[in-house]
N, C-alpha and C positions, 0 to 999 in steps of 0.2 A: 399494152398491160401497164397499170400503175406501177409505181415504185413499191407498192405493198403487196401487189398480186404476184404470187409465185407459181400459179398453175390453176387447176381447176378450182372452183369455188369462188364465192364472192370475194373481192378485192378488199383488203383491210379488215377482214373479219378477224376476230381473236383466234379461230380456229386456223385460218390460213397462215397468220403471222407466227402462231406457235409451231405450225408444221414446217414453216420456212427456217425458223431459228433451229429447231431440232435437226433438219437436214443440213444446214451450214455447220452445226456443231459437230454433226457425225462425220461430215466430210473432212473436219479437221482432227477429228478423234481417231488416232489410230487403234483405239482400243474400242472401236464400234460394237463388238460383240458384247460389252458390258453395258451399253446404255440401257436404262431403265431397270437394271438387274438390282435386285435387293440383297444386300449383303449384311449378315449378323457378325459383329465384331466381338469375339470372346478374348479378353486381354486383361489382366489384373493390374498392370502398369499403366496408370492413367495417361502419361505423356505418350507412351507407345500406342495405346488405343487412339488417341487424338492424331498422332501421325498417321496410323493406318487410315483412320476416317477421311482426313484430309486428301491422301493419295487416292483412296477409293472415289471420293466425290469428284476429283479432278479427272478421273477416268470415265466419268459420266453416269457412274453407278448410284445408286441410293443406299443411305445407310439405314438398315431396317432396325437396328438397334445396337447397343454397346453394353456388354455384359462384364462386369469387373470381379466377379465371383462366381464360383460353381454354382451356388444357389440362384443367382440373378440369370446365370446362362441357362439353367434349366427351366426357369420361368419363362425366359424369352422363347426358347425352342417349343415350349409347349403352347404358347400363346399367340405366336405370330407366324406369318408366312415369309419366306425368303428364298432366295435362289441358291445361296452358298453361304457357308460359315467359315470365317477365319478362326481359327483355334490355336491358342497356345498350350504347349504341352503341360507345362508347370505352372498352375494357378494358385499362388501363394502357398505352396509346398504340397498341393493336390495334384496327382497327375490325372489328365483328362483323358486317359485311354478309354474308360468306360463310357464317357460322353461320346467319343468317337465311334466306339461300337454302336451306340444308340443311334446316331446320326447315320451310320452306314445302313443299320437294319431299317430305318425309316426312309432309306433311299434318298437322303438329303446330302448334297455335295459338300465336301469340306476341303480345307487346306489347313496344314500346320504353318504357322508364323512363330518360329521358336530358335532359341539358342540351345535346345535340347534335341535337335534333330537326330543325333546319335542314338537317342533312346528308341526311337520309332522307326528309323529309316528301314530297318530289315523286316518290320512287322507290318507295315501299311503299303498300300499302293495308292497313295494320295500324293499330292504335290506337297514338297516341304520347302518352305521359303525361310533360309536363315536369316536370323538377326545379326547386325542390323539389316532391316527390309528396305530393298530398293522398289521404286515404283514399277520397273520393267520386270523384276522377277515376280511381284506381287500379281501384275497384270497377267502375265505368262500363266502363273499357277490358277488363278481364278477363271480364265479362260478355259484351260485344260480340264480343271475340275467340272466346270458347268456344261462344257461340251462332252464331257463323258456320261453325262446323265441323259443327253439327247439321243 
């Protein structure tokens, strides 16, 4: 086998090289369940949204979009396809409990990333990741939410 050939298929082709890269990355990625998953971030604080996006990308998932207001979140939810949503409870003074109900009714997995977990912890059965968000807690919550849909 040549140094580019990783298995079946023509050596050195873009497809075999891409597959080899994906397999190597998955072997290193302890969050392989998130590979190629599309995640929508709903967060009104720009730096927090950027932090979430960076952590999610490092896990191997794809950012399907970032919504920084309730209006933009509703537009994203109605126009795009994704595997899970990270949802802040307090979006610039508006509680997103109605949006969460809509996601649940549409059978779209979601998690809360919030400093207001106490507001929802007794009313929802979804993972709640407290702020400040850690990558480990975020990954565990996303995997749990996506797995519950399966």
